[in-house]
DRENFIGU-292272 format. One record per residue (C-alpha): residue number from 1; x, y, z; residue in three letters. Coordinates in steps of 0.05 Angstrom, whole numbers, plus 5000, padded with zeros to 4 digits. Layout:
residues N
resi  c1  c2  c3  resn
NUM  X  Y  Z  ALA
...
//
This chain:
residues 489
resi  c1  c2  c3  resn
1  6857  4274  3445  MET
2  6906  4259  3508  THR
3  6926  4190  3532  PRO
4  6876  4208  3592  TYR
5  6818  4227  3543  SER
6  6748  4186  3551  VAL
7  6689  4194  3508  ALA
8  6617  4170  3527  ILE
9  6562  4163  3482  ILE
10  6494  4170  3507  LYS
11  6451  4133  3451  GLN
12  6375  4137  3446  ALA
13  6361  4057  3460  ARG
14  6366  4023  3519  THR
15  6369  3957  3489  SER
16  6411  3909  3447  TYR
17  6400  3879  3373  ALA
18  6382  3808  3388  HIS
19  6396  3785  3314  GLN
20  6466  3749  3306  THR
21  6520  3758  3286  PRO
22  6503  3831  3295  PHE
23  6510  3866  3235  HIS
24  6506  3941  3227  PRO
25  6450  3985  3223  PRO
26  6477  4009  3156  GLN
27  6529  3986  3103  VAL
28  6586  4047  3131  PHE
29  6638  4061  3075  PRO
30  6689  4025  3120  GLU
31  6650  3969  3138  THR
32  6694  3907  3125  PRO
33  6642  3846  3111  ILE
34  6581  3849  3072  GLY
35  6516  3798  3088  GLY
36  6466  3842  3121  GLY
37  6442  3897  3164  ILE
38  6407  3903  3229  ASP
39  6369  3964  3244  SER
40  6365  3962  3314  THR
41  6432  3952  3321  ASN
42  6448  4022  3351  GLU
43  6508  3994  3394  THR
44  6553  3988  3328  TYR
45  6533  4063  3311  THR
46  6554  4086  3379  SER
47  6621  4052  3380  ILE
48  6636  4090  3310  ARG
49  6615  4157  3349  LYS
50  6664  4142  3407  LEU
51  6726  4132  3360  PHE
52  6705  4198  3322  HIS
53  6700  4230  3392  LEU
54  6763  4206  3406  LEU
55  6797  4235  3332  LYS
56  6811  4168  3309  TYR
57  6838  4180  3239  ASP
58  6789  4237  3237  SER
59  6815  4260  3168  SER
60  6791  4192  3138  ASN
61  6725  4191  3180  PHE
62  6659  4179  3124  GLY
63  6711  4155  3079  LYS
64  6728  4075  3059  ALA
65  6792  4076  3079  LYS
66  6774  4101  3151  TRP
67  6822  4058  3198  ASN
68  6801  4085  3270  PRO
69  6845  4029  3306  LEU
70  6906  4035  3263  GLY
71  6945  4076  3309  TRP
72  6939  4012  3356  LEU
73  6940  3949  3311  ILE
74  6991  3933  3255  LYS
75  6976  3884  3203  PRO
76  7008  3822  3223  GLY
77  6996  3826  3301  GLU
78  6958  3788  3352  THR
79  6898  3829  3391  VAL
80  6865  3797  3453  PHE
81  6797  3818  3464  LEU
82  6775  3808  3534  LYS
83  6699  3818  3549  PRO
84  6668  3800  3614  ASN
85  6643  3731  3606  MET
86  6625  3720  3686  LEU
87  6576  3668  3677  ALA
88  6518  3650  3632  GLU
89  6465  3675  3672  SER
90  6442  3721  3737  HIS
91  6462  3674  3798  TYR
92  6386  3667  3813  TYR
93  6359  3668  3750  ASN
94  6366  3663  3672  ASP
95  6376  3738  3658  ASP
96  6439  3749  3627  TRP
97  6443  3813  3590  GLU
98  6461  3854  3646  TYR
99  6513  3806  3664  VAL
100  6557  3798  3611  ILE
101  6586  3841  3553  THR
102  6539  3834  3496  HIS
103  6558  3805  3428  GLY
104  6541  3863  3390  SER
105  6602  3904  3424  VAL
106  6646  3843  3408  ILE
107  6623  3844  3335  ARG
108  6643  3920  3317  ALA
109  6701  3911  3351  ILE
110  6715  3855  3322  VAL
111  6703  3893  3246  ASP
112  6745  3951  3267  TYR
113  6800  3907  3294  ALA
114  6792  3866  3228  PHE
115  6800  3933  3182  ILE
116  6869  3951  3227  ALA
117  6902  3884  3219  LEU
118  6885  3888  3144  GLN
119  6859  3812  3144  GLY
120  6933  3793  3166  LYS
121  6947  3772  3241  GLY
122  6902  3739  3288  LYS
123  6839  3759  3339  ILE
124  6833  3725  3399  ILE
125  6766  3727  3448  ILE
126  6776  3694  3513  GLY
127  6769  3706  3590  ASP
128  6763  3663  3648  ALA
129  6692  3656  3673  PRO
130  6672  3636  3743  THR
131  6695  3568  3761  SER
132  6621  3531  3750  GLU
133  6599  3569  3694  ALA
134  6586  3538  3630  LYS
135  6630  3567  3579  PHE
136  6588  3539  3508  ASP
137  6526  3567  3537  GLU
138  6563  3636  3543  ILE
139  6594  3639  3478  VAL
140  6521  3614  3450  GLY
141  6487  3673  3484  ARG
142  6547  3726  3459  MET
143  6535  3695  3389  GLY
144  6611  3685  3381  LEU
145  6604  3626  3337  LYS
146  6565  3668  3289  GLU
147  6610  3720  3285  ILE
148  6672  3671  3287  GLN
149  6634  3636  3225  SER
150  6622  3699  3188  LEU
151  6696  3720  3184  PHE
152  6717  3650  3169  HIS
153  6669  3647  3114  GLU
154  6675  3709  3083  GLY
155  6742  3737  3090  LYS
156  6782  3675  3103  ASP
157  6802  3700  3170  PHE
158  6803  3654  3235  ASP
159  6776  3684  3303  ILE
160  6797  3644  3362  GLU
161  6754  3629  3424  ILE
162  6790  3611  3488  ILE
163  6762  3591  3560  ASP
164  6822  3608  3593  LEU
165  6810  3572  3659  ARG
166  6845  3508  3672  ASP
167  6790  3477  3718  GLU
168  6712  3470  3717  TYR
169  6677  3465  3786  TRP
170  6608  3416  3783  VAL
171  6565  3441  3840  GLU
172  6505  3410  3876  LYS
173  6463  3461  3913  GLU
174  6525  3502  3912  ARG
175  6574  3456  3941  VAL
176  6629  3436  3897  VAL
177  6627  3359  3884  THR
178  6671  3351  3827  GLN
179  6737  3394  3797  VAL
180  6744  3377  3715  VAL
181  6810  3394  3687  GLN
182  6807  3436  3626  LEU
183  6852  3446  3572  PRO
184  6860  3519  3588  GLY
185  6904  3571  3547  ASP
186  6933  3529  3496  PRO
187  6998  3576  3497  ARG
188  6998  3563  3573  GLY
189  7020  3602  3626  LYS
190  7069  3645  3660  ALA
191  7088  3657  3737  ILE
192  7094  3723  3753  VAL
193  7128  3738  3821  ASP
194  7116  3821  3842  LEU
195  7148  3806  3904  GLY
196  7162  3873  3936  GLY
197  7127  3915  3880  GLN
198  7065  3874  3895  SER
199  7001  3921  3931  MET
200  7007  3865  3984  PHE
201  7088  3876  4007  ALA
202  7067  3932  4055  ASP
203  7028  3875  4089  LEU
204  7083  3821  4095  ASP
205  7098  3838  4164  GLN
206  7030  3832  4187  SER
207  7028  3763  4166  ARG
208  6963  3763  4141  LYS
209  6921  3701  4124  HIS
210  6889  3708  4049  TYR
211  6827  3666  4031  TYR
212  6832  3651  3952  GLY
213  6775  3622  3909  ALA
214  6765  3549  3930  PHE
215  6770  3515  3996  TYR
216  6848  3503  3993  ASP
217  6870  3551  4041  ILE
218  6944  3534  4040  ASP
219  6948  3539  3962  GLU
220  6932  3610  3964  THR
221  6979  3631  4027  ASN
222  7042  3595  3992  ARG
223  7040  3644  3934  HIS
224  7033  3697  3978  HIS
225  7075  3701  4036  SER
226  7150  3713  4059  GLY
227  7157  3770  4015  GLY
228  7129  3727  3948  LYS
229  7064  3747  3904  HIS
230  7059  3694  3853  GLU
231  7005  3701  3800  TYR
232  6989  3648  3748  ALA
233  6975  3691  3682  ILE
234  6946  3660  3614  SER
235  7000  3667  3562  MET
236  6953  3693  3509  SER
237  6933  3752  3534  PRO
238  7001  3762  3562  LEU
239  7036  3754  3493  MET
240  6984  3787  3454  ALA
241  7012  3849  3422  ASP
242  6950  3894  3435  VAL
243  6893  3880  3491  PHE
244  6827  3908  3486  ILE
245  6785  3905  3549  SER
246  6707  3899  3538  LEU
247  6677  3903  3605  PRO
248  6602  3908  3628  LYS
249  6592  3967  3681  ILE
250  6571  3937  3748  LYS
251  6565  3939  3821  THR
252  6618  3891  3860  HIS
253  6602  3858  3928  LYS
254  6682  3861  3942  LYS
255  6705  3922  3910  CYS
256  6650  3974  3898  GLY
257  6648  3964  3822  PHE
258  6674  3921  3771  THR
259  6696  3951  3697  LEU
260  6767  3952  3675  ASN
261  6815  3939  3734  LEU
262  6775  3891  3764  LYS
263  6756  3852  3706  GLY
264  6838  3830  3701  LEU
265  6812  3763  3744  VAL
266  6792  3744  3681  GLY
267  6867  3733  3648  ILE
268  6881  3683  3710  ASN
269  6904  3613  3698  ALA
270  6894  3595  3774  ASN
271  6837  3635  3809  LYS
272  6857  3604  3877  ASN
273  6928  3647  3870  TRP
274  6882  3706  3879  LEU
275  6874  3736  3950  PRO
276  6803  3748  3959  HIS
277  6799  3773  4034  TYR
278  6835  3767  4099  MET
279  6812  3728  4149  PHE
280  6772  3758  4212  GLY
281  6755  3827  4221  SER
282  6790  3890  4229  PRO
283  6797  3881  4304  GLU
284  6840  3826  4286  THR
285  6869  3850  4221  GLY
286  6819  3819  4173  GLY
287  6764  3847  4123  ASP
288  6724  3783  4126  GLN
289  6670  3809  4170  PHE
290  6648  3876  4183  ARG
291  6663  3875  4261  GLU
292  6682  3821  4306  GLY
293  6632  3778  4344  SER
294  6620  3712  4378  ALA
295  6573  3694  4326  ARG
296  6622  3711  4268  SER
297  6681  3676  4299  ALA
298  6638  3616  4308  LEU
299  6612  3617  4233  GLU
300  6685  3629  4213  ASN
301  6709  3565  4254  ALA
302  6659  3519  4229  LEU
303  6666  3548  4149  VAL
304  6738  3533  4155  ARG
305  6731  3465  4179  ARG
306  6678  3448  4129  ALA
307  6719  3479  4071  LYS
308  6783  3429  4099  GLN
309  6740  3364  4103  ALA
310  6711  3382  4025  LEU
311  6783  3383  4001  LEU
312  6781  3304  4012  ARG
313  6726  3302  3972  LYS
314  6693  3247  3996  THR
315  6616  3235  3982  LEU
316  6595  3228  4053  VAL
317  6622  3304  4063  VAL
318  6600  3336  4005  GLN
319  6527  3310  4026  MET
320  6529  3336  4088  LEU
321  6557  3397  4068  ALA
322  6495  3408  4020  ARG
323  6452  3387  4070  LYS
324  6475  3433  4122  THR
325  6485  3502  4083  LYS
326  6419  3518  4080  GLY
327  6413  3511  4152  LEU
328  6471  3547  4159  ALA
329  6446  3610  4123  TYR
330  6387  3606  4168  LYS
331  6427  3608  4243  VAL
332  6483  3659  4206  PHE
333  6444  3697  4151  GLY
334  6443  3687  4075  GLY
335  6498  3721  4034  THR
336  6452  3770  4006  GLU
337  6434  3795  4072  GLU
338  6494  3789  4118  VAL
339  6567  3813  4106  VAL
340  6620  3762  4103  ARG
341  6671  3734  4053  SER
342  6695  3808  4044  GLY
343  6636  3829  4013  ASN
344  6635  3907  4041  TRP
345  6670  3968  4037  HIS
346  6717  3955  4083  GLY
347  6757  3895  4037  ASN
348  6828  3918  4038  ASP
349  6848  3856  3992  THR
350  6817  3854  3925  VAL
351  6837  3926  3899  TRP
352  6907  3903  3913  ARG
353  6902  3837  3880  MET
354  6866  3877  3822  ALA
355  6926  3930  3809  LEU
356  6970  3875  3815  ASP
357  6944  3835  3754  LEU
358  6940  3913  3715  ASN
359  7008  3915  3723  ARG
360  7026  3846  3702  ILE
361  6988  3856  3646  LEU
362  7012  3915  3625  LEU
363  7089  3903  3635  TYR
364  7101  3832  3646  ALA
365  7136  3794  3590  ASN
366  7124  3719  3571  ALA
367  7181  3688  3621  ASP
368  7146  3721  3682  GLY
369  7194  3781  3687  SER
370  7175  3850  3685  MET
371  7201  3902  3625  ARG
372  7221  3969  3628  GLU
373  7173  4015  3666  ALA
374  7143  4068  3625  GLY
375  7132  4017  3562  ALA
376  7064  3991  3574  PRO
377  7029  3936  3531  LYS
378  6984  3978  3479  ARG
379  6910  3973  3514  TYR
380  6848  4003  3493  LEU
381  6776  3999  3531  SER
382  6706  3994  3501  ILE
383  6652  3999  3568  VAL
384  6589  3970  3552  ASP
385  6537  4010  3593  GLY
386  6475  3999  3550  ILE
387  6446  3955  3611  ILE
388  6492  3953  3674  ALA
389  6478  3922  3734  MET
390  6466  3957  3801  GLU
391  6455  3921  3875  GLY
392  6478  3862  3895  ASN
393  6536  3854  3835  GLY
394  6569  3824  3799  PRO
395  6524  3771  3791  ALA
396  6465  3777  3832  ALA
397  6443  3850  3820  GLY
398  6385  3883  3777  THR
399  6385  3913  3707  PRO
400  6403  3990  3703  LYS
401  6389  4008  3631  ALA
402  6425  4077  3619  ILE
403  6444  4070  3538  GLY
404  6520  4085  3554  CYS
405  6582  4066  3516  MET
406  6657  4094  3532  LEU
407  6723  4085  3507  ALA
408  6797  4107  3524  GLY
409  6864  4080  3531  VAL
410  6884  4089  3598  ASN
411  6842  4036  3644  PRO
412  6846  4080  3705  VAL
413  6815  4140  3678  ALA
414  6757  4097  3642  VAL
415  6739  4074  3709  ASP
416  6744  4134  3744  ALA
417  6702  4169  3696  VAL
418  6654  4113  3696  CYS
419  6649  4118  3772  ALA
420  6627  4185  3767  ARG
421  6579  4170  3715  LEU
422  6541  4119  3764  VAL
423  6541  4168  3821  GLY
424  6604  4138  3856  PHE
425  6655  4178  3889  ASP
426  6725  4147  3859  TYR
427  6755  4172  3929  ARG
428  6717  4119  3967  LYS
429  6737  4064  3919  LEU
430  6803  4036  3935  PRO
431  6809  3996  3864  ILE
432  6806  4067  3829  VAL
433  6835  4119  3883  ALA
434  6901  4071  3898  GLN
435  6905  4069  3822  ALA
436  6927  4138  3823  PHE
437  6984  4130  3879  ALA
438  7056  4131  3850  PRO
439  7085  4065  3832  HIS
440  7152  4037  3797  SER
441  7097  4007  3740  PHE
442  7052  4062  3738  SER
443  6979  4051  3724  LEU
444  6966  4132  3703  ILE
445  7015  4182  3708  GLU
446  6971  4244  3714  ALA
447  6915  4260  3773  GLY
448  6838  4262  3765  MET
449  6846  4339  3738  GLU
450  6882  4311  3677  SER
451  6828  4264  3651  ILE
452  6784  4300  3593  GLU
453  6710  4262  3581  PRO
454  6687  4289  3515  VAL
455  6608  4269  3501  SER
456  6550  4278  3450  ASN
457  6519  4292  3524  ASN
458  6537  4366  3538  PRO
459  6532  4355  3616  ALA
460  6587  4301  3604  TRP
461  6632  4340  3560  ASN
462  6674  4384  3610  ARG
463  6720  4362  3665  PRO
464  6697  4309  3714  LEU
465  6699  4362  3766  ALA
466  6648  4405  3729  GLU
467  6602  4353  3732  TRP
468  6532  4357  3777  ARG
469  6510  4300  3810  LEU
470  6433  4314  3777  ALA
471  6464  4296  3713  ASP
472  6493  4233  3731  VAL
473  6462  4160  3742  PHE
474  6447  4140  3815  GLN
475  6468  4071  3827  PHE
476  6448  4033  3882  GLU
477  6508  3999  3911  PRO
478  6520  3928  3942  HIS
479  6490  3934  4003  PHE
480  6556  3918  4039  GLY
481  6570  3987  4006  TRP
482  6507  4027  4020  LYS
483  6522  4088  4046  GLY
484  6602  4091  4035  GLU
485  6608  4098  3968  VAL
486  6564  4149  3938  GLU
487  6578  4215  3914  ALA
488  6554  4273  3953  LYS
489  6564  4328  3896  ASP
//
């Protein structure tokens, strides 16, 4: 196998096991911890098959000493697992299995990381959910406490679970009324300035005005102006010897779809340092709206004033905002109906931010400096595509049960294969297409033709250029991307 091999398993079940701590469907020779079996947990078997397809420790497959991640992880090291922990539920209902990475995926990876560590070292599971998300509920739905207890009691091995956020937002009627400070990453954070190496550097002369994740617009722009492009990064993933990404396949309103590359928003210590869109429309150098109009200009002016007022945190302003937000949607259109906030295929901001974060994860030191190019952090991706999300993702879409799992060691290669798998053209997804561009801190040092899919499905067990549209899934894009991202052949 090469660094650009991507394994794809199509399993029979398009559903998950539901009984924590998600025991394997049988006791395999290498199973590190007993305690039971779960015949419904085909996901565990699929992950074994991914490793076998990639020929990890192939000579020992089927034996007790099989150690498929031994090439990646050494005893005594720290392994950071980063699942998608976006929120405890769908934006409009209590569904969750197609919103976040399922706990059965995490359990299998914990098992094989533990085997590689030989019980010596550390496994950390962490992410930075949306600021209003309830972390304990996410952990509960994933069954992480049960997995943690299993290893503590059965192997005297402690698994750490971390909420990487430094604050939690209390909302009423979708208006932030209180900001609660959280402990954040116990190891602290690093400030990394990419400067001229940032994907935003070529926009510096245009003096763009960015919106981040919160009402404090000035804070975002202080960190992205004058040739400076700073990010606050949680120290635990940065310091870890090995980073394992465990994303969920989902469409995304701001970048077309989210997987490994976009998922690194979750390693941030302060999301308001992350540019999400540029104010205005393309006519004025922005990507907030699809096109300029008197209506969008009025909306922008009103919203910016409202957000500045909300920063004062007065009860009167908060109450007025809650009362008028519904009226504003009636006048200007709902968020799931009208393109705003950079939620469309013309967003020229989020892909830049995401690629910056990937370069920081792979090449930054704990002191914020960048190490030598060509020596990235050890990395593995295991993709949860058993039940994916299409439509208005990443939090308000609809389920798409495809029963697929993927794995690879290069985030760009894996994301490109996933783009093809869901029926999208990677060339129309800047977050993937731009990742192939040459850079001092390269994310991939080969072209699309070098990616090598391997699969138990013959239609996918061949070069991507030979995949037929009839053999892939036809995902519905977010409405702001419809007609712009779908593959044509």
